[in-house]
C-alpha positions as CSV (number, residue, x, y, z in Angstrom):
1,M,41.5,18.3,-2.4
2,K,39.0,17.5,0.3
3,K,36.1,19.6,-0.2
4,L,35.2,22.2,2.4
5,F,32.3,22.8,4.4
6,Y,29.2,25.2,2.9
7,I,29.9,28.8,4.0
8,S,26.4,29.6,3.6
9,T,25.7,27.1,6.2
10,I,27.7,28.4,9.0
11,L,26.9,31.9,7.9
12,S,23.3,31.0,8.7
13,V,24.5,28.9,11.6
14,I,25.4,32.4,13.3
15,L,22.9,34.5,12.2
16,S,19.9,32.0,13.9
17,L,22.0,32.5,16.7
18,N,22.6,36.0,16.8
19,V,25.8,36.1,18.2
20,L,29.3,37.8,17.4
21,V,31.9,35.2,17.4
22,S,34.5,34.1,14.9
23,C,33.6,30.8,13.2
24,D,35.8,28.6,12.3
25,D,34.9,25.4,10.1
26,D,38.2,24.5,8.7
27,P,39.9,21.4,10.5
28,G,43.4,23.0,9.7
29,V,45.7,22.2,6.8
30,E,47.6,19.5,8.4
31,N,44.1,17.6,8.4
32,Y,43.6,17.9,4.3
33,Y,44.1,14.9,2.8
34,T,43.9,14.0,-0.9
35,S,44.6,10.4,-2.3
36,S,46.0,9.8,-6.0
37,K,46.6,6.5,-5.1
38,Q,44.8,4.6,-2.1
39,Y,41.6,2.8,-1.7
40,A,39.5,3.0,1.5
41,S,41.4,0.3,3.1
42,D,44.7,1.6,1.9
43,F,44.1,4.6,4.2
44,L,42.9,2.7,6.9
45,N,45.6,0.3,7.1
46,D,47.8,3.2,6.7
47,N,46.4,5.1,9.6
48,Q,46.6,1.6,12.2
49,A,46.7,3.5,15.5
50,Q,43.7,5.3,14.6
51,F,41.5,2.2,13.2
52,S,42.9,-0.8,14.1
53,S,40.0,-1.9,16.1
54,F,37.7,-0.8,12.8
55,I,40.1,-2.6,10.7
56,E,39.6,-6.2,13.0
57,I,36.3,-5.5,12.3
58,L,35.7,-5.2,8.7
59,N,38.5,-8.1,8.4
60,R,35.9,-10.7,10.0
61,A,32.6,-9.4,8.0
62,T,31.7,-10.9,5.3
63,G,28.1,-9.8,5.3
64,D,25.2,-12.2,3.7
65,H,26.9,-13.2,0.8
66,G,29.9,-15.1,2.6
67,K,32.0,-14.3,-0.5
68,Y,34.8,-11.9,0.6
69,R,35.7,-9.6,3.7
70,L,34.5,-6.4,3.5
71,M,38.0,-5.1,4.0
72,D,39.4,-6.9,1.2
73,L,36.0,-4.8,-0.7
74,L,37.1,-1.7,0.2
75,G,40.5,-2.2,-1.4
76,T,39.0,-2.8,-4.7
77,Y,37.3,-0.5,-7.6
78,G,33.7,1.0,-6.8
79,S,32.5,4.0,-4.8
80,Y,32.0,3.8,-1.2
81,T,31.1,6.1,1.8
82,V,32.6,4.8,4.8
83,F,32.3,6.1,7.8
84,A,35.0,5.1,9.9
85,P,34.7,4.8,13.9
86,T,37.8,5.3,15.9
87,N,39.9,3.2,18.3
88,E,38.3,5.6,21.0
89,A,34.5,5.4,19.5
90,I,34.7,1.1,19.6
91,D,35.7,0.9,22.9
92,K,33.0,3.2,24.1
93,F,30.8,1.1,21.9
94,L,32.3,-2.0,23.4
95,Q,31.6,-0.4,26.9
96,S,28.0,-0.3,26.2
97,K,27.9,-3.7,25.4
98,G,29.9,-5.0,28.1
99,V,32.6,-6.3,26.1
100,S,36.2,-5.3,26.3
101,S,37.5,-5.9,22.7
102,V,36.5,-6.6,19.6
103,A,37.2,-10.6,19.9
104,E,34.6,-11.0,22.2
105,L,32.1,-9.4,19.6
106,S,30.2,-12.5,17.3
107,K,30.6,-12.9,13.8
108,A,27.3,-11.5,13.3
109,D,28.0,-8.5,15.4
110,C,31.0,-7.6,13.1
111,D,28.7,-8.1,10.1
112,T,26.2,-5.3,11.6
113,L,28.9,-3.2,12.4
114,A,31.0,-3.1,9.3
115,L,27.9,-3.0,6.9
116,N,26.2,-0.3,9.1
117,H,29.3,2.0,8.4
118,I,29.4,1.5,4.3
119,I,27.3,2.9,1.7
120,E,27.8,1.6,-1.8
121,Q,28.1,5.2,-3.6
122,E,30.4,8.0,-2.7
123,F,28.8,10.8,-0.7
124,F,30.8,14.1,0.3
125,T,29.2,15.9,2.9
126,T,29.2,19.1,0.9
127,D,26.7,16.5,-1.4
128,Y,24.2,16.0,1.4
129,N,24.7,18.2,4.5
130,N,21.2,18.2,5.8
131,G,19.0,15.2,4.6
132,T,18.6,11.2,4.4
133,Y,21.0,10.0,2.5
134,P,19.2,8.7,-1.0
135,L,20.9,5.4,-1.0
136,A,20.9,2.8,2.1
137,N,23.9,1.4,4.0
138,M,25.0,-2.4,3.2
139,L,22.7,-3.0,6.1
140,E,20.1,-1.9,4.1
141,R,18.9,0.9,6.5
142,Y,18.7,4.5,5.5
143,L,21.3,7.1,7.4
144,T,20.4,10.9,8.1
145,I,23.3,13.5,8.0
146,T,22.2,16.5,10.1
147,C,24.0,19.9,11.2
148,D,24.3,21.3,14.2
149,S,26.4,24.3,15.6
150,D,29.2,23.9,18.2
151,T,29.9,26.4,20.6
152,V,31.4,24.4,23.3
153,S,34.6,22.7,21.4
154,V,36.2,26.0,21.0
155,P,35.2,28.9,23.2
156,G,34.2,32.0,21.6
157,K,33.9,30.4,18.0
158,V,31.7,28.5,16.1
159,R,32.2,25.2,14.6
160,L,29.8,23.5,12.4
161,M,28.8,19.7,14.0
162,M,27.8,17.3,11.6
163,R,26.2,13.8,13.1
164,I,24.8,11.0,11.6
165,N,21.6,9.3,12.5
166,K,21.5,12.1,15.1
167,N,24.3,10.3,17.3
168,A,27.1,9.9,15.7
169,V,29.4,12.6,15.0
170,I,31.7,12.7,12.0
171,Q,35.0,14.0,13.8
172,L,37.1,15.2,10.2
173,P,34.9,14.2,6.6
174,D,35.6,13.9,3.3
175,D,39.0,12.0,2.8
176,S,38.8,11.3,-0.8
177,V,40.2,8.1,-1.8
178,M,40.2,6.2,-5.3
179,N,37.5,4.1,-4.7
180,G,35.2,6.9,-2.5
181,V,35.6,8.7,0.7
182,V,36.0,8.2,4.2
183,H,34.4,10.1,7.0
184,V,36.1,9.7,10.2
185,M,34.1,8.9,12.9
186,S,34.3,9.7,16.4
187,S,31.5,7.7,17.8
188,V,29.7,4.3,16.1
189,I,26.5,5.0,14.6
190,G,23.5,3.0,16.2
191,T,21.7,0.5,14.6
192,Q,17.8,1.0,14.4
193,N,16.0,-2.3,15.3
194,D,12.6,-1.0,16.4
195,M,9.8,-1.0,14.2
196,L,7.8,2.3,13.0
197,P,5.2,2.6,15.5
198,D,7.3,1.9,18.5
199,V,9.5,5.1,16.9
200,L,6.3,7.0,16.8
201,E,5.4,6.5,20.3
202,R,8.8,7.5,21.5
203,D,8.0,11.0,20.0
204,S,6.0,13.4,22.5
205,A,5.5,15.6,19.7
206,I,2.9,13.5,18.2
207,T,1.1,11.7,21.0
208,L,-2.5,12.0,19.6
209,F,-1.7,10.5,16.5
210,V,0.0,8.0,17.8
211,Q,-3.2,7.4,20.3
212,A,-5.5,7.4,17.0
213,M,-2.7,4.8,15.2
214,N,-3.2,2.7,18.1
215,A,-6.8,2.9,18.9
216,T,-7.4,1.7,14.9
217,G,-5.0,-1.2,15.6
218,I,-3.0,0.0,12.0
219,D,0.5,-0.1,14.8
220,E,-0.3,-4.1,14.7
221,K,-0.6,-3.9,10.9
222,L,2.7,-2.0,10.8
223,R,4.5,-4.8,12.8
224,E,2.8,-7.7,10.9
225,Q,5.7,-8.4,8.1
226,Y,9.2,-6.8,7.7
227,M,10.9,-9.2,5.4
228,D,9.3,-11.8,2.6
229,Q,10.5,-15.2,3.7
230,E,9.3,-16.2,0.1
231,Y,12.0,-14.1,-2.3
232,E,15.1,-15.5,-1.9
233,R,13.5,-19.1,-2.5
234,A,12.1,-17.9,-6.2
235,K,13.5,-18.9,-8.8
236,G,12.7,-18.0,-12.5
237,P,13.4,-20.7,-15.6
238,T,14.8,-17.9,-18.5
239,F,16.6,-15.2,-16.3
240,D,19.4,-15.9,-14.2
241,L,17.7,-14.3,-11.0
242,D,20.4,-15.2,-8.8
243,S,22.8,-11.9,-9.5
244,V,22.8,-9.3,-6.6
245,D,25.7,-7.2,-7.6
246,W,25.7,-6.2,-11.2
247,T,28.6,-9.0,-12.3
248,N,26.5,-11.0,-14.4
249,D,27.1,-10.8,-18.6
250,K,23.9,-12.7,-19.0
251,L,22.1,-9.9,-17.1
252,C,23.4,-7.0,-19.6
253,L,20.3,-6.4,-21.5
254,A,19.5,-4.8,-25.1
255,T,17.6,-2.3,-24.9
256,A,17.0,0.0,-27.6
257,V,20.5,1.4,-28.3
258,E,22.6,0.2,-25.6
259,Y,22.8,-2.5,-22.7
260,D,21.4,-2.3,-19.0
261,N,23.2,-3.8,-16.6
262,V,21.0,-5.7,-14.2
263,A,20.7,-7.2,-10.6
264,Y,17.8,-8.5,-8.8
265,M,17.4,-7.1,-4.7
266,K,18.8,-9.2,-2.2
267,H,15.8,-8.9,0.0
268,R,12.3,-7.7,-0.5
269,Y,11.3,-5.7,2.4
270,F,7.4,-4.3,3.6
271,K,8.1,-0.6,4.8
272,F,6.1,2.4,5.1
273,T,6.6,6.5,5.1
274,A,4.3,8.5,7.4
275,F,3.3,12.2,7.2
276,I,2.0,13.5,11.1
277,E,0.8,16.3,12.2
278,T,2.1,17.7,15.5
279,D,0.1,17.5,18.5
280,D,0.5,21.5,18.5
281,L,-0.6,22.0,15.6
282,L,-3.9,19.9,15.9
283,E,-4.2,22.1,18.7
284,T,-3.4,25.9,17.2
285,K,-5.1,25.6,14.2
286,Y,-8.1,23.0,15.1
287,G,-8.9,23.0,18.4
288,I,-8.0,19.8,18.6
289,T,-6.8,18.1,22.0
290,T,-8.5,14.8,22.6
291,L,-9.0,11.7,20.9
292,D,-12.7,12.5,20.5
293,Q,-12.2,15.4,19.1
294,L,-9.5,13.9,16.4
295,R,-12.8,11.0,16.0
296,A,-14.9,14.1,15.2
297,K,-13.1,15.3,12.6
298,A,-12.8,12.1,10.9
299,K,-16.1,12.0,10.7
300,E,-16.6,15.5,9.0
301,L,-13.9,14.5,6.6
302,Y,-14.8,11.3,5.6
303,D,-18.5,10.4,6.0
304,P,-19.9,13.0,3.1
305,M,-17.7,10.9,1.1
306,Y,-18.2,7.7,2.2
307,P,-22.0,8.2,3.2
308,D,-22.9,4.3,2.9
309,D,-20.0,3.8,5.5
310,A,-21.0,6.4,8.2
311,E,-22.3,4.0,11.0
312,V,-19.4,1.9,10.7
313,T,-18.7,2.2,14.0
314,D,-15.6,-0.9,14.6
315,E,-12.4,1.5,14.3
316,R,-10.2,-1.5,13.0
317,D,-12.4,-1.7,10.1
318,P,-11.2,-0.1,7.6
319,R,-14.2,1.5,6.0
320,N,-14.4,3.4,9.4
321,S,-13.7,6.9,9.4
322,F,-11.5,7.5,12.0
323,N,-9.3,4.3,10.5
324,R,-9.6,6.2,7.3
325,F,-8.1,8.9,8.6
326,V,-5.0,7.5,10.4
327,A,-4.7,5.0,7.1
328,Y,-4.3,8.0,4.9
329,H,-1.4,9.1,6.7
330,F,0.9,6.1,5.5
331,L,2.4,5.4,1.8
332,P,2.8,1.5,1.8
333,F,6.6,2.0,1.3
334,Q,9.8,3.5,2.7
335,A,10.7,6.9,0.8
336,T,13.2,9.9,1.7
337,Y,12.3,13.3,1.7
338,Y,14.3,13.9,-1.7
339,Q,12.7,10.7,-3.5
340,L,9.1,11.3,-3.3
341,T,9.8,13.4,-6.3
342,C,12.4,14.3,-8.7
343,V,14.2,16.8,-7.1
344,D,16.7,14.4,-6.1
345,G,18.3,16.8,-3.5
346,P,18.8,19.6,-2.5
347,N,20.8,20.9,-5.3
348,S,19.4,18.6,-8.4
349,T,20.3,18.6,-11.3
350,L,17.4,16.5,-12.7
351,A,15.5,19.1,-11.6
352,T,16.7,21.6,-13.9
353,L,15.3,19.7,-16.7
354,F,11.9,20.3,-16.1
355,N,9.9,23.7,-17.1
356,R,9.1,24.4,-13.8
357,R,7.9,27.8,-14.8
358,K,4.8,26.2,-15.6
359,L,4.5,22.9,-13.9
360,D,5.1,22.1,-10.9
361,I,7.7,18.7,-10.4
362,C,5.0,16.7,-9.1
363,D,4.4,12.7,-8.5
364,W,1.3,11.0,-7.2
365,Y,1.2,7.0,-5.2
366,E,-1.1,5.1,-4.1
367,G,-1.8,5.4,-0.6
368,Y,-1.9,3.2,2.4
369,M,-5.7,3.8,3.0
370,N,-7.9,1.7,0.5
371,H,-8.6,3.0,-2.9
372,S,-6.8,6.1,-2.2
373,M,-4.2,8.9,-4.0
374,M,-1.5,11.2,-2.5
375,K,-0.2,14.1,-4.4
376,F,3.5,15.2,-4.1
377,S,4.9,18.8,-5.2
378,F,7.8,20.6,-5.3
379,P,6.8,24.0,-6.3
380,L,10.5,26.5,-8.1
381,G,10.4,30.1,-6.1
382,A,9.2,31.2,-3.0
383,E,6.8,28.2,-1.8
384,N,10.1,25.8,-2.2
385,G,9.3,22.7,-0.5
386,L,7.6,19.5,-0.7
387,Y,4.1,19.2,-0.5
388,I,0.9,17.0,0.0
389,N,-2.2,17.5,-2.0
390,R,-1.3,20.7,-3.3
391,R,-2.8,22.4,-6.7
392,G,-1.0,25.5,-8.2
393,V,2.0,26.6,-9.9
394,M,4.9,27.9,-8.1
395,N,3.5,30.4,-5.5
396,R,0.6,30.9,-8.0
397,P,-3.1,29.5,-9.2
398,D,-2.8,27.3,-12.0
399,E,-4.2,27.5,-15.9
400,K,-7.8,27.5,-14.4
401,G,-7.5,29.7,-12.0
402,V,-7.0,27.4,-8.7
403,K,-4.8,27.2,-6.3
404,I,-5.0,24.5,-2.9
405,R,-2.1,25.1,-0.9
406,G,-1.9,21.4,0.8
407,A,0.5,20.6,3.7
408,K,4.0,21.3,3.6
409,V,6.5,17.9,4.5
410,A,9.3,19.2,7.5
411,T,12.5,19.1,5.8
412,P,14.7,15.9,7.9
413,D,16.6,18.3,9.9
414,K,13.7,19.3,11.5
415,M,13.0,16.0,12.4
416,P,14.3,13.9,15.3
417,D,15.3,10.5,14.6
418,N,12.7,9.4,12.3
419,I,14.3,6.5,10.6
420,A,12.7,2.7,11.8
421,L,13.7,-0.4,10.8
422,N,10.4,-0.7,8.7
423,G,10.1,3.0,7.7
424,A,10.2,6.8,8.5
425,Y,8.0,9.4,9.3
426,Y,8.0,13.1,8.6
427,Y,5.9,16.2,10.3
428,I,3.7,17.9,8.3
429,D,2.0,21.4,8.9
430,D,-2.0,20.6,7.9
431,I,-4.3,17.8,8.4
432,I,-4.3,15.5,5.3
433,A,-7.5,13.6,4.5
434,Y,-8.8,12.1,1.8
435,D,-11.9,14.3,1.6
436,R,-13.9,16.2,-0.9
437,V,-11.2,18.7,-1.6
438,T,-8.2,16.1,-2.0
439,Q,-10.6,13.9,-4.4
440,Q,-12.2,16.3,-6.4
441,D,-10.3,19.5,-6.6
442,V,-6.9,18.0,-6.7
443,I,-6.4,14.6,-7.6
444,G,-10.4,14.4,-9.7
445,S,-9.5,17.4,-11.5
446,E,-6.1,17.2,-13.1
447,R,-4.2,15.3,-14.8
448,L,-1.9,12.3,-13.2
449,R,1.2,11.7,-14.9
450,M,2.8,8.9,-13.4
451,D,6.2,7.5,-13.8
452,G,6.0,3.8,-14.5
453,S,8.8,3.7,-12.0
454,T,6.5,4.8,-9.0
455,L,3.7,2.3,-9.7
456,S,4.8,-0.4,-7.6
457,P,5.7,0.2,-3.7
458,D,8.3,-2.8,-4.4
459,F,9.9,-0.2,-7.0
460,M,10.0,2.7,-4.4
461,T,11.0,0.7,-1.5
462,S,13.8,-1.6,-2.8
463,G,14.9,2.4,-4.2
464,A,15.0,1.1,-7.9
465,R,13.2,4.4,-8.9
466,G,16.0,6.7,-8.8
467,H,19.0,4.3,-8.9
468,Y,22.3,5.2,-8.9
469,T,25.1,4.0,-10.8
470,K,28.3,3.2,-10.7
471,S,28.8,6.4,-13.4
472,T,31.7,8.9,-12.0
473,I,29.4,11.6,-13.6
474,E,27.8,13.8,-10.6
475,N,29.3,11.4,-8.0
476,G,27.5,8.1,-9.5
477,K,24.3,9.7,-9.8
478,Y,23.1,9.6,-13.8
479,G,23.9,6.8,-16.1
480,R,25.4,7.2,-18.8
481,G,25.2,6.4,-23.3
482,G,27.1,3.9,-24.8
483,Q,27.0,1.1,-22.2
484,G,27.9,-2.5,-24.0
485,A,27.5,-6.2,-23.3
486,K,30.0,-6.7,-20.4
487,A,28.6,-6.2,-16.6
488,A,32.6,-5.1,-15.8
489,S,32.6,-2.2,-17.7
490,N,28.6,-1.4,-17.5
491,C,27.6,1.6,-15.2
492,N,24.0,1.3,-16.3
493,T,23.2,-0.3,-12.9
494,C,19.4,-1.0,-12.9
495,L,17.0,-3.4,-10.4
496,G,15.1,-6.2,-12.0
497,F,12.0,-7.6,-10.4
498,K,11.1,-11.7,-9.9
499,A,7.6,-12.4,-11.1
500,G,5.5,-12.1,-7.6
501,F,7.0,-10.0,-6.1
502,A,6.6,-6.5,-7.4
503,K,3.2,-5.2,-6.3
504,N,0.6,-4.4,-8.9
505,F,2.2,-6.1,-11.1
506,V,1.6,-9.8,-12.6
507,Y,3.4,-11.7,-14.9
508,S,5.4,-15.0,-15.4
509,D,9.1,-14.9,-15.6
510,N,8.9,-17.7,-18.2
511,I,8.0,-14.8,-20.7
512,T,8.4,-11.8,-19.1
513,H,11.9,-9.8,-17.9
514,L,10.6,-6.6,-15.7
515,H,13.6,-4.3,-14.5
516,V,13.3,-0.8,-13.4
517,R,16.1,1.7,-15.5
518,N,18.5,3.6,-13.2
519,R,18.1,6.9,-13.4
520,V,19.8,8.9,-17.0
521,M,19.4,12.3,-18.1
522,H,20.7,12.0,-21.7
523,F,18.2,9.3,-23.0
524,W,14.2,10.4,-23.5
525,S,12.9,9.0,-20.7
526,F,10.4,10.9,-18.2
527,E,11.9,12.2,-15.1
528,G,14.8,9.9,-16.6
529,D,13.9,6.5,-15.4
530,E,11.4,4.1,-16.6
531,L,10.1,0.3,-16.6
532,T,12.0,-2.0,-19.3
533,I,10.0,-4.8,-20.0
534,I,11.6,-7.8,-22.2
535,G,11.1,-10.8,-23.8
536,K,7.4,-12.9,-25.1
537,F,5.8,-10.9,-22.5
538,D,2.3,-10.6,-21.2
539,I,2.1,-8.3,-18.0
540,A,-0.6,-6.9,-16.4
541,V,-0.4,-3.5,-14.6
542,K,-3.3,-2.6,-12.0
543,M,-4.0,0.8,-12.2
544,P,-3.6,3.5,-9.7
545,P,-7.5,4.2,-7.8
546,V,-8.4,7.3,-9.1
547,P,-11.5,8.8,-7.9
548,E,-14.9,8.5,-9.1
549,G,-15.3,9.6,-12.7
550,E,-14.4,9.5,-16.7
551,W,-11.1,8.8,-17.4
552,E,-8.8,8.5,-20.2
553,V,-5.4,6.6,-19.8
554,R,-2.3,6.9,-21.9
555,I,1.2,5.6,-22.1
556,F,4.1,7.4,-22.8
557,S,7.0,6.3,-24.5
558,C,9.7,6.1,-26.6
559,F,9.3,4.9,-30.1
560,G,11.3,4.0,-33.4
561,F,13.6,1.6,-32.4
562,D,13.8,-1.7,-34.3
563,N,13.4,-3.9,-31.3
564,R,10.6,-2.5,-29.4
565,G,7.4,-4.5,-29.8
566,I,3.8,-4.7,-31.3
567,I,1.3,-4.5,-28.2
568,Q,-2.3,-5.3,-27.8
569,F,-3.1,-3.8,-25.0
570,Y,-6.7,-5.3,-22.4
571,F,-8.5,-3.1,-19.9
572,G,-11.2,-3.3,-17.1
573,P,-11.9,-4.6,-13.8
574,G,-10.3,-7.0,-12.3
575,E,-9.0,-8.8,-9.2
576,E,-5.3,-10.7,-8.9
577,V,-6.2,-14.4,-7.8
578,D,-3.2,-16.9,-7.9
579,G,-0.3,-14.6,-9.7
580,K,-3.1,-14.3,-12.7
581,V,-6.1,-11.2,-13.2
582,V,-9.5,-12.6,-13.3
583,G,-11.8,-10.0,-14.6
584,D,-13.6,-8.5,-17.8
585,L,-10.1,-7.1,-19.4
586,K,-11.3,-6.0,-23.1
587,P,-9.3,-5.1,-26.2
588,C,-8.1,-1.8,-26.9
589,G,-8.3,-1.5,-30.5
590,I,-6.0,-2.9,-32.7
591,P,-2.1,-3.8,-31.3
592,L,0.4,-0.7,-31.1
593,D,3.4,-1.2,-33.2
594,M,6.1,0.6,-31.1
595,R,9.2,0.1,-33.9
596,P,7.7,3.0,-36.2
597,G,8.7,6.8,-35.2
598,G,6.8,9.3,-35.2
599,T,7.1,10.8,-38.5
600,D,6.4,7.6,-40.0
601,S,2.9,7.7,-42.1
602,R,1.5,5.6,-39.5
603,V,1.9,7.9,-36.9
604,G,2.1,11.1,-38.7
605,Y,3.6,13.6,-36.2
606,K,4.3,17.4,-37.5
607,S,5.9,19.3,-35.5
608,D,4.8,23.0,-33.9
609,D,7.3,24.8,-36.0
610,A,6.4,23.3,-39.0
611,L,2.8,23.9,-38.5
612,G,3.4,27.5,-37.8
613,D,0.8,29.1,-36.4
614,E,-1.3,28.5,-32.8
615,D,-4.5,28.4,-34.8
616,A,-2.8,25.6,-37.4
617,I,-1.3,23.5,-34.0
618,A,-4.3,23.3,-32.3
619,A,-5.8,22.0,-35.3
620,F,-3.2,19.2,-35.3
621,D,-3.5,18.7,-32.1
622,K,-7.3,17.8,-32.4
623,Q,-6.8,15.6,-35.6
624,F,-3.7,13.6,-34.0
625,R,-5.8,12.8,-30.5
626,N,-8.7,11.5,-32.9
627,R,-6.1,8.9,-34.1
628,G,-5.0,8.1,-30.4
629,W,-2.1,10.1,-30.4
630,M,-0.9,12.8,-28.8
631,K,2.7,14.6,-28.3
632,G,5.0,14.2,-25.4
633,M,5.2,16.6,-22.7
634,G,6.5,20.0,-23.1
635,S,7.5,20.9,-19.5
636,Y,10.5,18.0,-19.8
637,G,12.8,17.5,-22.0
638,S,16.2,15.3,-21.7
639,G,19.6,17.3,-21.4
640,N,23.5,16.9,-20.4
641,E,24.7,14.5,-17.0
642,T,26.8,17.5,-16.0
643,T,25.1,20.7,-16.4
644,G,21.7,20.1,-16.4
645,V,20.3,22.2,-19.2
646,M,17.3,21.2,-20.3
647,G,17.5,19.9,-24.1
648,T,15.0,19.8,-26.8
649,A,11.4,19.1,-24.8
650,F,9.2,15.8,-25.8
651,R,6.8,17.9,-27.2
652,K,9.0,18.6,-30.0
653,Q,10.5,15.4,-30.2
654,D,8.9,13.0,-32.6
655,N,10.3,9.6,-31.4
656,T,8.7,10.7,-27.6
657,L,5.2,10.6,-28.0
658,R,1.5,9.6,-25.6
659,K,-0.4,7.2,-26.9
660,I,-4.0,6.8,-26.1
661,I,-4.9,3.3,-24.7
662,T,-8.8,4.0,-23.6
663,R,-11.5,5.5,-21.5
664,F,-13.2,4.4,-18.8
665,H,-15.4,5.0,-15.9
666,S,-13.7,4.7,-12.4
667,D,-16.3,4.0,-9.4
668,G,-13.7,4.9,-7.3
669,K,-13.5,1.4,-5.3
670,S,-12.5,-1.5,-8.1
671,D,-9.6,-2.2,-9.4
672,Y,-8.7,-2.0,-12.9
673,W,-5.5,-3.5,-14.8
674,L,-4.0,-2.5,-18.0
675,R,-2.7,-6.0,-19.5
676,C,0.3,-5.6,-22.2
677,Q,1.0,-8.6,-24.5
678,Q,3.7,-8.9,-26.6
679,K,2.5,-10.1,-30.2
680,I,6.0,-10.6,-31.7
681,E,7.8,-14.4,-31.3
682,S,10.8,-12.8,-29.5
683,E,13.0,-13.1,-26.5
684,T,14.4,-10.0,-27.0
685,N,12.2,-7.0,-28.0
686,T,11.0,-4.3,-25.6
687,M,8.4,-1.9,-24.4
688,N,9.4,0.7,-22.2
689,F,6.6,1.6,-20.1
690,D,8.6,5.0,-19.3
691,A,5.1,6.8,-17.7
692,L,1.3,6.5,-17.0
693,E,-1.2,9.2,-17.4
694,L,-4.9,9.2,-16.1
695,C,-6.5,12.3,-17.6
696,P,-10.0,13.4,-16.0
697,S,-12.6,14.2,-18.5
698,T,-12.1,17.5,-16.8
699,V,-9.0,18.0,-18.5
700,F,-9.4,16.2,-21.5
701,N,-13.3,17.2,-22.3
702,N,-13.3,20.7,-20.8
703,E,-15.5,23.0,-22.7
704,Y,-13.4,26.5,-21.3
705,Y,-9.8,25.1,-20.8
706,A,-8.1,23.1,-23.5
707,E,-5.8,20.8,-21.9
708,D,-2.3,22.0,-21.9
709,K,0.7,21.1,-23.5
710,W,2.7,20.9,-21.0
């Protein structure tokens, strides 16, 4: 049956309006529709009187493949969300373009219209009713859905109005079909072709930041490149890199106990995400109303951290304090509100696999400002929401007694039309800066546990991190076990990356394959996803740019499979030159054999339960560390795909372990690389680069506080 709207959403609208009127969000029994036999194409064809113009567009459109009409695609097995504009909606669109019929549109126009109205994943309005869809549409643009109250259509009643991209109205939502869902639209969804700086300039709430962006020339940099023209011409001799639709059996690759179905991005884009203080915030909280006052604030924040650059006056120079201030407000990739942490939706199942009373769900990213980091937290409880550079647990200080609130990110429903062709932006409720507090008290005083799938901007912009699958479980969010070697029946759809087109990673296609696994809940993967590296690989990973200090490098992985590799690690400062890392990378001990499990004598894992009391556990942890090992994190455990119940914490599992690689001193301004070289002469052995930990000495070598188990 067609899913109903959330009653609680309606009630909140009524209460916020403080009116006493009846609320009727039910479109009527006669409009309820459930299809047990129809595909989306059948639904449209059976309602020709309503959708004949859209059908004509779909019959002319093929997209960039040219293999099939999109109307035919909607008649096949799969998972689709179709935003179907009525004939009246198409007529209004045609009039705005000065044409009288669909026949006068070009083939390219039809492609754009059709692709902009289809997402290759099923999303009901009850799944997302305020926010940005986590998957781009077939035009590779993100769509937002927002809920408004409608007090005009039916006098005396409050109805729920849902809009796509703030303007296009859903007339009738959630018609279920065999291969997805159809939302009937009373208007056409507009196509955003403006770059991010242009979208920012239209927002009257952030004029001061826009002036600063233009004064530093960062607006020009954001416009420099959108699509990598070299990407589609790149080929690799070992792996078939042509598949972009998960139909190639050659790219069903054996991993640990099953196969991953791999495809490659159609295009490579360069995008950004911005977090911006409003004019009202700057004036109310800081008394800043002019550009010169903002410049003074930038010097106050950055000169103490970069005294050698205090006299750099050229605001287009990345060393200048004003340039640093503006640049730090950007991430070098596009992500939605619910992609920046593992709270992957308003009712996130994945989030339930964390012990959020011990640690907030957090992720760290390299910023657009040179050698900077940004932390994102999504605490549980009264202070629930997305924060930048926050420290603490829930609404209390952490185990060291420190709490730093950070800046809260506005939810998508509080934003105007914030999606651009090359990115998105969000309001924040306080100033963010890579200042002393951020570098020393947040980033530099906490263990950074970074999922491997976050280590390249390309993993993020492409949607590889947290990639949805063809699975029917949880609307296809999470992968399933037992997947085989045939693409047609393998729903674990993963994204692969060609050599030279994954920033921060250096390798060659002839011996190395890399893909980001789709998110799963049942496997031993931290945060559900991981990097999988296959072959006689030799791959170098640029480390995130941590602040100055002593740091320990660790990897978290799942050990104990026969097709794992024997890896020699190298570490040191370096730079990428012509597709190679040049620098002083030194070997880190003997090669690591990832095939033995934790209970193997070469590892020597002992469970907390077997050890008994806390003193024995602490003594073993110290001994284990001295041999270069640590148990897995205690704050996360794989679980059930549908119930979301946390399973056994990784700390209690003998195959989920952390390996200490090396220690190093960061000067806060140099690049450091970790090289991973396979020592087995095999084209099928693997390394799952699940998570990277960068831990400061203030955590691993603190005389007052032992490093937590979480």
